[in-house]
N, C-alpha and C positions, 0 to 999 in steps of 0.2 A: 188331653191325651198325648199330644206330641209337644215337647218343649223346644227341641232343636232339630231342625231338618237340614240335611246336607243334600244339595243338588249338584250333581256333576254335569258339566256342559262342555261340548266341543263345537257347538254351532250346527250340528247335524239336525235333520228334521226330528228325529226321535229325542234328541237332547232338548230341543226347543219345546217339545211337548212335555218333557220332564220338568222344564222350568215353569211351564204353566201349571202343571199339576202340583208341584212343590209350593209354588206361590199361593195357589188356591188353598191348599191345606194349611200353610202357615198363616194365611189371613183368617181362616175359619177358627183355628185353634189359638191364635195369638202367639204363635211359636216364633222363635228366633230362626232366621233363615240364613244358611251359609251356602253361598255359591262357590263352586270350585272348578278350576280348569287345570288340567294336567298338560304341560307343554309336551309336544311331541318329541320323541327321541328319534333323531335321524329322519325328519319328515321329508316326504317327496314334495316336489314343486306342486303337484296336483293336490295333495292334502292341504298345503298352505293356501293355494288358490281357492279351494272350496271354503275355507274359513274366512279368507279375505272377502270373497263374494258375499258371504253372510254378514260379516262384521262391518264392512265398509271401511277398511283400513285407510287412515289419513296419511298425508305427507308428514315427515320424510320417510317413514317406514315403508310406504308403498313403493317409492322410488328405489329404496334399498332392496326390497323383495324382487322387484322387476329386474334389477341389475343382476342379482344372483340367479333368477329364473332364466335370464338370457344366457348366462354363463353355462348353465346346465344344458340348455337347448343347443348351444353351439358345440358342445362336447359330443360329437357324433361321428360315425363313420358311414359314408355312403348315404347320408341323410337319415340313418336309423339311430335314434337316441340309445345310448347305453348308460348304465348306472355309473354315476360319477360321484365320488365322495367330496362334494363341495358343500360343506355345512352352511346352512342358512344362519345369518347372524342372530344371536340370542335376542337382541333388541326387537327384531321383527316378530319373533315368536311371542315375546312378552307383550308387545303392542297389540297383536291380534288377540291374545288372551284377555288383556285388559278391556278391549272393546266388547268381546263376548260377555264378560262379566258385567260390564256397564249395561249392556242390552238386557241381560237377565234381571238386573236390579230394577230397571224401568218397569218390567213386567210385574215384578213383585210389588212395587209401589202402587201400581194400578189395582192390585188385589188387596190393598190395605195393609200390607206388611210394613211394620215400622222398625223392626230390628233386623238389619241385614249386614252380613259380613261377606267379604270377597277374599278368596285366597287362590293362589296358584302354586303348583309344585312341579317338579321335574323328576321324571323317573317312570317306572312301570305304572301305568294308570291304575290297575286294580290295587296294587300295593299302596300307592299314594292315596287313593280314595279310602281304603280301609284305615290307614294311619290317620288321615284327617278326621274320619268319623270318630275314632278314639280320642284324638286330641280335642276335638270340639264337643265331645260328649253327646254326639248325635244319637237320637233314639229312632231316627228314620233316615234312610238314604233313598233318594229318588234319582233314577237315571234312565236313559234310553236303552232299549234292547240292542240297538246297533248304533255305532258312531261313524266316524269318517274313515275308520281303518279299512284296509283292503281285505282280501280273502284270508289273510293270516289267521284272523279270529276263528274261522271255520275249522282250522287244523289244530290250533293250540288252545282253543277255548276263548270265548269272548270275555271282555272285561266285565260285563254285567253278570255273566255266569259265575265268574270267579268271586265277584263281590257278594252275590247272593249266597254262595256256599260258605264263604269265610267270614261274613259279617257277624258281629255280635248283636246287631240291632235289626229291626225290621227293614226290609228293602221292597221298594216298588219299582218295577221296570215298566216302561211305557213304550208303545210303538205308534 
């Protein structure tokens, strides 16, 4: 039924369930499984910390993250943090993404999936997921209903909502 399944993951609880569901389906149908992670644009320290806590980021990327996290924490007035445009190094974001994809791959292997690809992109998550689904010729996209994003998704529409409405293939969202 399914030949290529694309699973988007960001390390959130819903994304981890999507990894399990996508892996199970790929194992049952003998499908090729493509795990995808979209690097955050202008991530907050909190968002990266959430992914690091899930992924278990190794040195030296952890040290680099903590250095930048400290810079953002010290940029405050009267002890109240304010938004500072200190971008996190790309290598930290890529390292976190790679670990999330490796973790997803281990789940898939336990489900008997033998053909697994890992990709990451940078940009708008919904746009990247839709483009990857086209590029990979996916006939199914599996993703969580909510990711690590803040309340922004409630106002401008969630990634899963956009993907469901704009995708050319079947989509499954899990929570």
